[in-house]
C-alpha positions in Angstrom: -75.9 23.6 -19.3 -74.3 26.4 -21.3 -75.7 26.9 -24.8 -72.9 27.0 -27.3 -72.3 26.6 -31.0 -71.5 23.1 -31.9 -71.1 21.2 -35.2 -72.5 17.8 -36.1 -69.0 16.5 -36.3 -68.4 17.5 -32.6 -71.6 15.7 -31.5 -70.5 12.6 -33.5 -67.0 12.6 -32.0 -68.4 12.9 -28.4 -70.9 10.1 -29.1 -68.2 7.8 -30.5 -66.0 8.5 -27.5 -68.9 7.7 -25.1 -69.8 4.6 -27.0 -66.2 3.3 -26.8 -66.2 3.7 -23.0 -69.8 3.0 -22.1 -71.1 0.9 -25.0 -73.9 1.9 -27.2 -76.8 0.9 -24.9 -75.1 2.5 -21.9 -75.1 6.0 -23.5 -78.3 8.1 -23.7 -79.0 11.2 -25.8 -78.9 13.1 -22.5 -75.4 11.8 -21.8 -74.3 12.9 -25.3 -75.8 16.3 -24.8 -74.1 16.7 -21.4 -70.7 15.7 -22.9 -71.2 18.2 -25.8 -72.6 20.9 -23.5 -75.8 21.3 -25.7 -79.5 20.9 -25.2 -81.6 18.2 -26.6 -83.2 20.5 -29.2 -79.7 21.4 -30.4 -78.8 17.7 -30.6 -81.9 17.0 -32.6 -81.3 19.9 -34.9 -78.2 18.0 -36.2 -79.1 14.4 -35.6 -82.4 12.6 -36.1 -82.0 10.1 -33.4 -79.4 8.1 -31.5 -79.3 5.3 -34.2 -78.5 7.9 -36.8 -75.1 8.5 -35.1 -73.9 5.1 -36.2 -74.7 5.6 -39.9 -71.9 8.1 -40.7 -69.2 6.0 -39.0 -68.1 4.1 -42.1 -68.3 7.3 -44.1 -65.6 8.6 -41.8 -63.6 5.4 -42.1 -63.8 5.7 -45.9 -62.6 9.3 -45.9 -59.7 8.3 -43.7 -58.7 5.4 -46.1 -59.2 7.6 -49.2 -56.9 10.2 -47.7 -54.3 7.6 -46.9 -54.4 5.9 -50.3 -54.5 9.2 -52.3 -51.2 10.1 -50.6 -48.0 8.2 -51.0 -48.9 4.8 -49.6 -46.1 3.2 -47.5 -46.8 -0.3 -48.8 -45.0 -1.2 -51.9 -46.6 -4.4 -53.2 -50.2 -4.9 -54.1 -50.3 -7.6 -51.5 -49.2 -5.2 -48.7 -51.5 -2.5 -49.9 -54.5 -4.8 -50.1 -54.0 -5.9 -46.5 -53.2 -2.4 -45.3 -56.5 -1.2 -46.7 -58.5 -3.8 -44.9 -56.4 -3.5 -41.7 -57.3 0.2 -41.6 -61.0 -0.7 -41.6 -60.5 -3.3 -38.9 -58.6 -0.8 -36.7 -61.4 1.7 -36.9 -63.9 -0.9 -36.0 -61.8 -2.2 -33.1 -61.5 1.3 -31.8 -65.3 1.6 -31.7 -65.6 -1.8 -30.1 -67.4 -5.0 -30.9 -70.6 -4.0 -29.0 -71.1 -0.9 -31.1 -70.3 -2.7 -34.4 -72.8 -5.4 -33.4 -75.4 -2.6 -32.8 -74.6 -1.2 -36.2 -75.2 -4.6 -37.8 -78.4 -5.1 -35.8 -79.8 -1.8 -36.9 -78.9 -2.5 -40.5 -80.8 -5.8 -40.3 -83.9 -3.8 -39.3 -83.5 -1.0 -41.7 -80.7 -1.0 -44.3 -78.9 2.3 -43.7 -76.2 1.2 -46.2 -73.6 1.4 -43.4 -71.7 -1.7 -44.6 -71.8 -1.0 -48.3 -68.3 -0.3 -49.8 -68.1 3.1 -51.3 -67.3 3.3 -55.0 -64.0 5.1 -54.5 -62.8 2.3 -52.2 -64.1 -0.4 -54.5 -62.0 1.2 -57.3 -58.9 1.1 -55.1 -59.3 -2.6 -54.2 -60.3 -3.7 -57.7 -57.2 -1.8 -59.0 -55.0 -3.5 -56.5 -56.4 -7.0 -57.3 -55.9 -6.4 -61.0 -52.4 -5.1 -60.6 -51.6 -8.0 -58.3 -52.9 -10.5 -60.9 -50.8 -8.8 -63.6 -47.6 -8.9 -61.4 -48.2 -12.5 -60.3 -48.7 -11.6 -56.6 -52.3 -12.9 -56.9 -52.3 -16.0 -58.9 -56.1 -16.6 -59.0 -57.4 -16.4 -62.6 -60.9 -15.6 -61.3 -62.1 -12.1 -62.3 -61.0 -9.2 -60.1 -64.7 -8.4 -59.4 -65.4 -11.9 -58.2 -62.3 -11.9 -56.0 -63.2 -8.6 -54.6 -66.8 -9.8 -53.8 -65.5 -12.9 -52.2 -63.0 -11.0 -50.0 -65.7 -8.5 -48.9 -68.0 -11.4 -47.9 -65.2 -12.9 -45.9 -64.6 -9.5 -44.3 -68.2 -9.0 -43.4 -68.5 -12.6 -42.0 -65.5 -12.1 -39.8 -66.8 -8.7 -38.7 -70.0 -10.4 -37.6 -68.0 -13.2 -35.8 -65.7 -10.7 -34.1 -68.8 -8.7 -32.9 -70.6 -11.8 -31.6 -67.5 -13.1 -29.9 -66.9 -9.7 -28.3 -63.6 -9.2 -30.0 -62.2 -12.6 -29.1 -61.4 -13.3 -32.8 -58.2 -12.5 -34.6 -60.1 -10.7 -37.3 -57.1 -9.4 -39.1 -55.2 -12.6 -39.0 -58.1 -14.7 -40.1 -58.9 -12.3 -42.9 -55.3 -12.5 -44.2 -55.3 -16.3 -44.0 -58.6 -16.7 -45.9 -58.1 -14.0 -48.5 -54.6 -15.3 -49.2 -56.2 -18.5 -50.2 -58.9 -16.8 -52.3 -56.4 -14.6 -54.1 -53.8 -17.4 -54.3 -51.4 -14.8 -52.9 -47.7 -15.2 -53.5 -46.1 -12.8 -51.1 -43.2 -10.8 -52.4 -40.5 -9.3 -50.2 -40.3 -5.5 -50.1 -37.6 -4.0 -52.2 -35.4 -1.6 -50.2 
């Protein structure tokens, strides 16, 4: 094995790639080192243990979403933006696979590594969308935006769990849309061209 300079980001990318194809339990630290072309001591210089690879996953998802929403968002209505936001999180999880997401959930039950906590910046985006949606009449629920946000997140987490347990055999995105439309009392508006 050739020793070479590598970043923590490269190790994470290789690990996620291997997890997607082999599953979390099917990938050893040795396999990750082999894929990265590094030794175990180099791996452990950057990452405490195999479980610690999963913790930064949602941080990466959050960065991606923040980048998307800080630019000019393609969705025009609050309703579209709300569902686009959550669809992006779902797509990242689907890319990783239900087995790996289930492992993340399992590890968080043992030791809360805060993987599933929504980051403040993302919370602000969704709260803002809900408030604007209420003001524009797209969301007709008179419940507080904070309570609506909490309810939607609990639905999301419940469906994420169900999707993981059912090994992806759940229409996570469709079910989330249907349930949250009821919670928000969504009145869908057509896009203006």
